[in-house]
C-alpha positions as CSV (number, residue, x, y, z in Angstrom):
1,X,6.4,18.5,5.6
2,X,5.5,14.8,5.6
3,X,6.1,13.3,8.9
4,X,6.3,9.6,9.7
5,X,6.7,8.3,13.2
6,X,7.4,4.7,13.8
7,X,6.7,2.8,17.0
8,X,6.5,-0.7,18.3
9,X,10.1,-1.8,18.0
10,X,11.7,-3.7,20.8
11,X,13.3,-6.9,22.0
12,X,11.7,-10.2,21.2
13,X,12.7,-13.8,21.2
14,X,13.1,-15.8,18.1
15,X,9.8,-17.2,17.0
16,X,7.9,-14.3,18.6
17,X,5.9,-11.6,17.1
18,X,5.9,-7.8,17.0
19,X,3.8,-5.2,15.3
20,X,5.2,-1.9,14.1
21,X,3.1,1.1,13.5
22,X,3.8,4.2,11.5
23,X,1.7,7.4,12.0
24,X,1.7,9.6,9.0
25,X,0.9,13.3,8.8
26,X,1.4,16.2,6.3
27,X,0.1,14.3,3.3
28,X,-3.1,12.9,1.9
29,X,-2.4,9.5,3.3
30,X,-4.9,7.5,1.2
31,X,-3.0,8.6,-2.0
32,X,0.3,7.4,-0.8
33,X,2.2,4.3,-1.4
34,X,3.7,3.1,1.9
35,X,6.5,0.9,2.8
36,X,8.7,-0.7,5.4
37,X,12.5,-0.9,5.0
38,X,15.2,-2.1,7.3
39,X,18.9,-1.7,7.8
40,X,21.1,-4.0,9.8
41,X,24.5,-2.9,10.9
42,X,27.0,-2.8,8.0
43,X,24.2,-3.5,5.5
44,X,22.4,-1.5,2.9
45,X,18.8,-0.5,3.6
46,X,16.5,-3.1,2.0
47,X,12.9,-3.4,1.1
48,X,10.7,-5.3,3.6
49,X,7.2,-4.6,2.3
50,X,5.2,-2.1,0.4
51,X,1.5,-1.4,0.0
52,X,0.2,0.9,-2.7
53,X,-2.8,3.2,-2.4
54,X,-5.1,0.5,-3.9
55,X,-3.9,-2.1,-1.3
56,X,-1.7,-4.3,-3.4
57,X,1.3,-5.5,-1.4
58,X,4.8,-6.6,-2.1
59,X,7.3,-8.4,0.1
60,X,10.9,-9.3,0.2
61,X,11.4,-13.0,-0.2
62,X,13.0,-13.2,3.2
63,X,9.9,-12.1,5.0
64,X,7.2,-13.5,2.7
65,X,4.7,-15.6,4.7
66,X,5.9,-14.1,8.0
67,X,5.3,-10.4,7.7
68,X,2.1,-8.6,6.8
69,X,1.9,-4.9,5.8
70,X,-1.4,-3.2,6.1
71,X,-2.8,0.3,6.2
72,X,-5.7,2.0,7.9
73,X,-6.5,5.1,5.9
74,X,-9.0,6.4,8.5
75,X,-6.1,6.5,11.0
76,X,-3.4,7.6,8.6
77,X,-1.3,4.6,9.9
78,X,0.6,1.8,8.3
79,X,1.4,-1.4,10.1
80,X,3.9,-4.2,9.8
81,X,2.9,-7.4,11.6
82,X,6.0,-9.5,12.1
83,X,5.6,-13.2,13.0
84,X,8.0,-16.0,13.4
85,X,10.8,-13.6,13.9
86,X,14.4,-14.7,13.3
87,X,17.6,-13.2,14.6
88,X,18.4,-12.1,11.1
89,X,15.4,-9.8,11.2
90,X,17.3,-7.7,13.7
91,X,17.5,-4.2,12.2
92,X,16.3,-0.6,12.4
93,X,13.0,-0.6,10.6
94,X,12.0,2.5,8.7
95,X,8.6,3.6,7.5
96,X,8.5,5.3,4.1
97,X,5.9,7.2,2.1
98,X,5.7,7.9,-1.6
99,X,3.6,7.6,-4.7
100,X,2.4,4.9,-6.9
101,X,4.2,4.5,-10.2
102,X,3.7,2.1,-13.0
103,X,7.1,0.6,-12.3
104,X,6.4,0.4,-8.6
105,X,6.1,2.8,-5.7
106,X,8.7,5.5,-5.3
107,X,9.4,6.5,-1.7
108,X,10.5,10.1,-0.9
109,X,9.7,10.5,2.8
110,X,11.2,8.6,5.6
111,X,10.8,8.1,9.3
112,X,13.7,8.0,11.7
113,X,13.3,4.3,12.4
114,X,12.6,1.9,15.2
115,X,14.9,-0.8,16.4
116,X,13.8,-4.4,16.3
117,X,16.1,-6.9,18.1
118,X,15.4,-10.6,17.9
119,X,17.3,-12.8,20.3
120,X,18.2,-16.4,19.9
């Protein structure tokens, strides 16, 4: 019954910025690990960033220093601030929710995605 609804995708020029939001319901949000993943055409879904319940973050090397994941537990929302966007960032971005684990967060609920297109 967990629902995740992404928003904020769109078209942006290379070098620009975009902020994605994910509204979460049906779970005790503050207990969840949250993440952003993306999938480009013909590619496997890949990790972008995660944030666990305690606030610790993890980023893919390809976005480190450019993207920031954050959460607002009072609003049951997770964000992905994307700066210095590159054409290779073009993908459908998915929000995911899961639980903290010693080996890392395990995601088991997924949104339907929001498309981010970065033009040259």
